[in-house]
N, C-alpha and C positions, 0 to 999 in steps of 0.2 A: 756877321757883318751885321751893322745898324743901321738903319736907315735912319736919312737924316731928320725926318719930319718927327719919326719918334721920340717921344718923352720917357722920361725916366722918371723916376720917383725924385720930388725935390727934396732939396735938403731937408733932415731932418724924419722924414716920413719914410719907414719902411712899409712895404709892399703886404708883406704878410698880416700888417696889421690892419690894412684896409680891406684884406680879402676876409680876414677875420670878423670883422663887422660888418660888413655886406652881408657874408655868410651868416650872421647871427641874427640881423634884421631878417633875411630873408627863413628863415627858419620858425622864428617867431612867426610872422605874418604867416606860412603857411599851419601852424599850430593852432593859432587864435581865428583864422579863417576857417580852419576844417573843422574845429570845435561847434561853430553854429550850424555844419552842414547836417542836414537827416535826409537823406535821402529815401528812408523807409519810413518815413511818416505817411500816415494816410494821408494828410493834403497833397505830398507831393506827390504821390501815387494815383492819385484822384485828377489830377492834371493832366488833360489833353494835349499831349506831345507830338511833334512833328515825327513821320518814318525817317527823318534824316537825323534824328540826335544818335550821337553814339551811347552806346551800352555803356553801364554805370562802370563798370572796370576799366574802359579808356579812359574816364576822368585821371584816375590817378597816375596810370600810365601817362597821361601826357602832361600832368601838374609836376612831378617829379623830375624828369630832365630840366622843362622850363624854371622850373624852381633854381636849379642847379644854374642854368645859364644866367637867370639874372644875379645870382651871386658869384658867379666868376666878371661879368661883365661889369658889374658895380664894384668889386674890387679892385680890377684893372683902372677902370673908368677912376674911382677916387682916389688909386695911388699914383695915377700920373697927372692927376689936377695941380694945378696952381692954386695959391692960398684962397684968394677970391671965389675961384670959380669949384674950388674944395665947397666950399661952404652951400653954393647955389647948388650942387649935384647932390649933396647929402639931402637937402633940403625937398627936392626934386622926386629923390629915390624915396624918402619918407613919405612923401605925400603920397607917392604911386603903390606904397606898399600899403598905407592906410587904406586907400581906394579898392585895392587889389582883397585884405579881408575884408572889407566892409560892405563889400555884394553879397557875402553869403550871408549878412547878418541881414541886410534889408531883402535879400530874395526868402533867404529859409526861416531866420526867426521871425519877422515880419509876415512871413507867409503872403510876399508881395510880389509878384512877378513885374508890375510897374515898380515900384522902386527899386528892382533890380534893374530895369531897363535903364531907369536914371544911371543908376550907379555904376552900371557897365558902360553909359555913354560916358561918362567924366572918367573913368578907367581908361576907356579909347584914348581922350582927349591926353589924361596924364600918361600913356606910352609915350604919343606923340611928342608931347616935350621934353620927357624924359631921352628918349632918341636924339632928340636936336640937341639936347644939352650934352648928351653923353659924346656925340659926334664932333662937336667943337671942341673935345679933347683927346679922344681915340675914336676912330674909326671903327676897329676892327671890335669893341667894344660896342658901338652902337650896331654895328653887322648882328652883334650876339643876340642883340634884343629884338630883332625882327621876327622872332616864331611866337615870342610870348606875346607883340602887337599882334600877329597876325591870329592866334589861337583867341585872343581876348576880342576881336573882330568878330570871328566868328560864335562867341558865346554870345556877342551882343545879338548878332542874328537868330539866334537858338532861341535867346530870352525875347527877342521881338517877336518872335513867332509865337512864343508862350502867351505873350500877352495878347496878340490875336485871337487866339485861337481858346484861351478861356475871358472871355469880356468880365466876368463879373466877378473874376477874382485879384 
């Protein structure tokens, strides 16, 4: 049975292509962003971290399913979008993924919790925009992005704590 408001793929666009493009973009984001992370550096180890910071292994355990959900939601949204909204959703997704990978460079490569905080605040705004844009196309896909947005808000709070606890860095 098909729900009346549910959209199928517009003519000429196959769902598997949209999912493949989304998965590829998310994989590139994870690889590029991950290359900047150096949690074993003396600089990072010397930061005064809050007691509520998750253990190092938790980040990989959380990001793996989050990236999978982003890829799924993006593929679903892109495959169900119409011509004009398809380009806008793709642009929102691309911007969001660039902000996602960019945080790692701002924080770890620049060794700047302050720059990281600015980056994660921008990412939070990008997440809100991506969810709103996705919801206009497919609510299920938008709901699938909620854990990603929630984790990024948690990361913003953690980054803010690092800025406050390490004022000279």
